[in-house]
C-alpha positions in Angstrom: 16.2 2.7 3.5 13.3 0.4 4.4 10.2 0.2 2.2 6.6 -0.9 3.1 6.0 -3.4 0.5 2.6 -4.7 2.1 0.4 -2.6 -0.3 2.1 -4.3 -3.3 1.4 -8.0 -1.8 -1.7 -9.8 -3.1 -3.4 -11.5 -0.2 -4.4 -15.2 -0.5 -7.9 -15.5 -1.9 -8.0 -11.9 -3.0 -9.9 -11.1 -6.1 -7.5 -8.7 -8.1 -8.6 -5.9 -10.1 -5.6 -4.5 -11.7 -7.4 -1.2 -12.7 -7.6 -0.7 -9.0 -3.8 -1.3 -8.6 -1.5 1.8 -9.6 1.2 1.4 -12.4 2.7 4.4 -10.8 3.5 5.4 -7.3 5.1 8.5 -5.4 8.9 8.0 -5.9 10.7 6.4 -3.4 14.0 8.6 -4.1 14.5 12.5 -4.7 16.8 12.3 -7.7 18.9 10.0 -9.9 21.9 9.9 -7.4 19.6 9.3 -4.5 18.1 6.4 -6.3 21.6 5.0 -7.1 22.6 5.3 -3.3 19.3 3.4 -2.2 19.8 0.8 -4.9 23.3 0.3 -3.9 22.2 -0.3 -0.1 19.8 -2.8 -1.4 22.1 -4.5 -3.6 24.7 -4.6 -0.5 22.0 -6.1 1.8 21.0 -8.7 -0.8 24.7 -9.7 -1.4 25.3 -10.4 2.3 22.2 -12.3 2.7 22.9 -14.3 -0.4 26.2 -15.3 0.9 24.4 -16.4 4.2 21.9 -18.3 2.3 24.8 -20.2 0.5 26.6 -20.9 3.5 23.5 -22.0 5.5 22.6 -24.4 2.7 19.1 -25.2 3.9 16.9 -23.0 1.7 16.7 -22.0 -1.9 15.0 -18.8 -3.2 13.0 -19.0 -6.5 11.9 -15.4 -7.9 9.4 -15.4 -10.8 9.1 -12.4 -13.1 6.1 -11.9 -15.3 4.9 -8.9 -17.2 3.8 -7.4 -20.4 6.5 -6.7 -22.9 8.8 -3.6 -22.3 7.7 -3.7 -18.5 11.3 -3.8 -17.4 11.9 -7.6 -16.2 15.4 -7.8 -17.7 16.5 -4.4 -16.2 15.1 -5.2 -12.8 17.0 -8.5 -12.8 20.1 -6.9 -14.1 20.1 -4.1 -11.6 18.8 -5.7 -8.5 21.0 -8.7 -8.8 24.2 -6.9 -9.6 25.9 -7.6 -6.5 24.9 -11.3 -6.2 27.8 -13.8 -6.6 27.3 -15.5 -10.1 27.8 -18.7 -8.4 25.0 -18.7 -6.3 22.4 -17.3 -8.7 20.9 -18.8 -11.9 18.7 -17.2 -14.4 16.4 -18.7 -17.0 14.4 -17.1 -19.5 11.7 -19.4 -20.9 10.6 -18.9 -24.7 8.3 -21.2 -26.7 8.5 -24.8 -25.5 10.6 -27.0 -27.5 9.3 -30.5 -29.2 10.8 -32.5 -26.2 9.2 -30.1 -23.8 5.8 -30.5 -25.3 5.7 -34.1 -24.6 5.7 -33.5 -20.9 3.2 -31.7 -18.4 3.3 -28.0 -18.4 5.5 -27.8 -15.1 8.3 -30.4 -16.5 10.4 -27.9 -18.2 10.7 -25.5 -15.4 11.1 -28.1 -12.8 14.5 -29.0 -14.4 15.8 -25.4 -13.7 14.8 -25.0 -10.0 17.6 -23.6 -7.9 19.6 -25.9 -5.6 19.9 -25.4 -1.9 21.8 -22.3 -1.0 21.0 -20.6 -4.3 18.8 -18.1 -5.8 17.0 -19.1 -9.1 15.2 -16.6 -11.4 12.7 -17.4 -13.8 12.2 -14.5 -16.4 8.7 -15.8 -17.4 7.8 -19.3 -16.1 5.3 -21.9 -16.0 2.7 -19.0 -15.5 2.8 -18.6 -19.2 0.7 -21.7 -19.3 -2.4 -19.7 -17.8 -1.4 -16.4 -19.4 -0.5 -16.6 -23.0 -2.2 -20.0 -23.3 -5.3 -18.7 -22.0 -5.4 -15.6 -24.2 -4.4 -17.7 -27.2 -5.9 -21.1 -26.6 -5.1 -22.7 -29.7 -1.5 -23.1 -28.2 -3.0 -25.9 -26.1 -3.6 -27.9 -29.2 0.1 -28.1 -29.8 0.5 -29.9 -26.3 -1.0 -33.1 -27.1 -3.3 -33.2 -24.2 -6.1 -35.6 -23.9 -9.4 -34.5 -25.4 -11.3 -34.9 -22.3 -8.8 -32.6 -20.5 -9.0 -29.8 -23.0 -13.0 -30.2 -22.9 -13.0 -30.0 -18.9 -15.1 -26.8 -17.8 -12.6 -26.6 -15.0 -9.5 -26.7 -17.0 -8.1 -23.4 -15.8 -9.1 -24.1 -12.1 -7.0 -27.5 -12.5 -4.0 -25.7 -13.8 -4.0 -23.2 -10.8 -4.5 -26.1 -8.5 -1.5 -27.7 -10.2 0.5 -24.7 -9.7 -0.5 -24.1 -6.1 0.4 -27.5 -5.2 3.6 -27.5 -6.8 4.6 -24.3 -4.9 3.4 -25.6 -1.7 5.7 -28.8 -2.3 8.6 -26.4 -2.9 7.8 -24.6 0.2 7.6 -27.7 2.4 11.1 -28.6 0.9 12.9 -25.5 1.6 12.5 -23.4 -1.7 10.9 -20.1 -1.2 9.0 -18.7 -4.1 8.2 -15.2 -4.6 6.5 -13.7 -7.6 6.5 -10.3 -9.1 4.1 -8.9 -11.8 5.4 -5.7 -13.1 2.3 -3.7 -13.6 2.8 -1.3 -16.7 0.3 1.1 -18.2 -0.5 0.8 -21.9 0.5 4.4 -22.6 4.0 3.7 -20.9 4.6 0.6 -23.0 3.8 2.8 -26.1 6.4 5.2 -25.1 8.9 2.6 -24.5 8.2 0.8 -27.9 8.8 4.2 -29.5 12.2 4.6 -27.5 13.3 1.2 -29.0 12.3 2.3 -32.5 14.2 5.5 -32.1 17.5 3.9 -30.7 19.2 1.8 -33.3 21.1 -0.1 -30.4 17.6 -1.2 -29.0 15.8 -2.1 -32.5 16.6 -5.7 -32.0 14.5 -5.9 -28.9 11.3 -4.9 -31.1 9.3 -7.3 -33.3 6.0 -7.2 -35.1 4.8 -9.6 -32.6 5.3 -7.1 -29.8 2.6 -4.9 -31.6 0.2 -8.0 -32.3 0.2 -9.0 -28.7 -0.5 -5.4 -27.5 -3.9 -5.8 -29.4 -4.8 -8.3 -26.7 -4.0 -6.0 -23.8 -7.5 -6.2 -22.0 -7.4 -10.0 -22.5 -4.1 -10.2 -21.0 -5.2 -8.1 -18.0 -8.1 -10.4 -17.4 -5.8 -13.4 -17.6 -3.5 -11.7 -15.0 -6.1 -10.9 -12.7 -7.6 -14.6 -12.7 -4.2 -15.9 -12.2 -2.9 -13.5 -9.3 -6.3 -14.2 -7.6 -6.0 -17.9 -7.9 -2.3 -18.4 -7.0 -1.1 -16.0 -4.7 -0.7 -17.7 -1.2 1.0 -17.2 2.2 3.8 -19.5 1.1 4.4 -18.2 -2.5 3.0 -14.6 -2.7 2.5 -12.2 -5.8 3.7 -8.7 -5.6 1.9 -6.4 -8.2 4.9 -3.9 -8.7 4.1 -0.5 -10.2 6.4 -0.5 -13.3 6.0 2.8 -15.0 8.9 4.1 -13.0 11.7 1.5 -13.4 13.7 2.8 -10.6 10.8 2.8 -8.1 10.2 -0.8 -9.3 13.8 -2.0 -8.7 13.6 -0.4 -5.2 10.3 -2.3 -4.4 11.5 -5.5 -5.7 15.0 -5.5 -4.0 13.4 -4.8 -0.6 11.0 -7.7 -1.1 13.9 -10.1 -1.8 15.7 -8.9 1.3 12.8 -9.1 3.6 12.2 -12.8 2.3 15.8 -13.9 3.0 15.7 -11.9 6.6 12.6 -14.0 7.5 14.6 -17.3 7.1 16.4 -16.6 10.1 19.8 -18.3 8.8 23.2 -18.4 10.3 26.6 -19.4 9.5 27.7 -22.9 10.3 29.8 -23.4 13.2 33.5 -24.0 12.6 34.8 -27.3 12.9 37.9 -25.8 14.8 38.1 -25.3 18.6 38.9 -22.0 20.0 42.3 -23.6 20.9 42.8 -24.7 17.2 42.1 -21.2 15.9 44.6 -19.7 18.2 47.2 -22.2 17.5 46.7 -21.8 13.7 46.9 -18.1 14.0 50.1 -18.3 15.9 51.7 -20.6 13.4 50.7 -18.4 10.5 51.9 -15.4 12.2 55.2 -17.0 12.9 55.1 -16.5 16.8 
């Protein structure tokens, strides 16, 4: 199964209007078992390419997931990456920065977690929080001990976008491919998922008063996401706006993007240090002939 993911990719220098981007598209599967078959195929393809990435050992892949609460980031990571060797994949979830992290620039704490060559790194939220939640709640910036002239600069957000773009360009030049997913959820679907969490005792822990408090700022977050996506999607570090009202569809789209990204690297397994005659001799020895 091959999916055309181009409609979900944000073109560089494109002004994103999220109201023009669907939160749900026509299903890419016929029924649940059909979805499971397609996802299994994608997972196997991803597993094969992850093995090659590890053996080739020249590139790293960084996957960034951003979304509103209940959009399905955790589930997408769990299902899409289910076939990947744990030794070749690292997942980091970024919450409120620590006191030590606040003593550094806003890119510092995530830089410590970048994937090594041959590995896949996943950021569940990321440095993009610094142009999303910090833009919706600017009081957060006062806790970062920034110089007053920096905070008062009218181009503050443009400078942060520039820092991010330069950072991702640097990573690309040094072999790390960056792919970013915004899981685009409708407020109605979020409401339904919140209710489902409240109705299921095993999922109550996923819900807090803060979730409801942030929901009030929905429009502000959408404007922050639009500005962010418009300013930071590039040829070397693209954003994909993934319709997220259907979790299964979203997982198929995300897995296809990852596989295509790895395919584009044109990797190969390293040549063996053994000659053909060496291999033949060792085979005979092991076979007892």
